[in-house]
Phi, psi and omega in degrees: 000140181294142168291123182274098183273168172295323178295321179292321182291321179304308187306320187276336175290325173295325185278324184259333185084353187280161181302160179302309177298327180291320182292324179296315180296314180296322180290325181293318182291336184242028169055037173081009180274111185298312181300316181294328175293330173299307180302320180299311183297321177299322180291330178280346186086356188282326175290317175304322179290322177299317180303329182260005185287348176271354184275149188285136184231093181238004178256201179117216181217152166248133182261139182224129172218143180230156177205093179059256182269016182211161178202157178220157176227147178216142176242121178242127178265144172230175182283327188231158176291334183298324183296332176299342177257010175278127183308308177307312181294320177298310178310316181295315184292324180295316182286317181296328176291322172298324178295317178305321183292320182287346182245021179055029175073015177285111191290320178295324175295323178295313183302323186273357182285151176294137177266126184305139181074003183224154178270036182225158175285168173303315182303308182293328177295330176293318177304322186285322179293325177295320176297318180297313187270333176096015179227153178283143174220163177207140174283101191277308188194159176204161181206173172212150170242148169212157169223157182293312180227144180124215184206147167251109179258159184225164174208131184240124183251155188060049186285135174271320163195179190308125174087351179229136179190205182259336173225122182243143179223142173237149182221127183250119177248134174258120178189160176266002174294156177294143187308321178297343175270347178258332195285334179289317177292317183299326178286322183291326177295320178296331174287326174296320180293322179300324181281322182266334183053062183289147182276337176202168182284309179228180180297320185298332183274343188287134176317113178308323179308311185294323180294306188303314179304311181297321180298315179302320176293321173299319179301312182301312178300312189288324179298329177293343180287334184076015183280157176301158181299315186294327177285326179293327182285328175297310185301317182296318183296320179297322175285332178289323185289327171301314177305313180297323181294334181274328185251341181266117192306312181301337183267339188288153173288126186297128184283343182291314178252345171079010187228299189287151172279161178305314183298331182281324176305313177296315187296319177297321176294320179292320175299314182299315181285337185076024180206150181298139177233132181232131170284101195253336182199161168205166181212153179212125174239121174257124188306124170079355182306139177080352179263147178276115180278137182285130173258117184275136178251092189296324183292319178296324181294319184293312190294323178300311183298325181282347188070024180263353181247000000 
């Protein structure tokens, strides 16, 4: 068998654009023959996927699944919104989300899990899908919520089909009350979360850096008023309380009735059911949030293609 040197692997990487380990495996499978290794990578879909890996993937789908006292979400990104309507892509996201539920939302465990009906892992199945559909895709993030007693309910906004859409939310209510008595309110709170995108559950959970940054802005604004320092301090504290009401879920005004705070909604549910109910967690995935979206310059693209630029 031919020796698989680092130089040989490098050569194949440069020609194919595939990953180092894939190139090494291809060379081993083809006795060090670079051209045969390229064909091997092509048949496996690895080279096509590698060539697409540098393209921005900010579209796609968020998958959401619940089962009694637990739920999971998974975001899979693609380059265009059209892929979200592809049956193969939707089936992949749906299956991968179910796998996330079985792995407590651990993304690395999801990547390495076997994909049902295939001799590939979840990550390898995505590589194959990239080659098939012709767009770059990525498994971006996943998580799960669970309670010992109670319910985890979900809501999906801009739904493509059941459990798949552009915004996914999970809400966990802890209680000994029957699940059917909890799930309606939990789902409505999930709808609220989709609309308001709170930054934390309570004041105590809020990132101190966010509070500090908000306080700095408020201080500068207050100083411009020319008021005395003791008055400024009171102004700032009042505005910080208002800030908490805007970004902490339990303090927000419930969008369903426009009057109650979320904590009051939960208190009323507990009173109606005659048993304690606690809102213990929530999670929200907005498709592509935080990713830099590519802005296409169509005029520049045409000019480049025509050789006039």
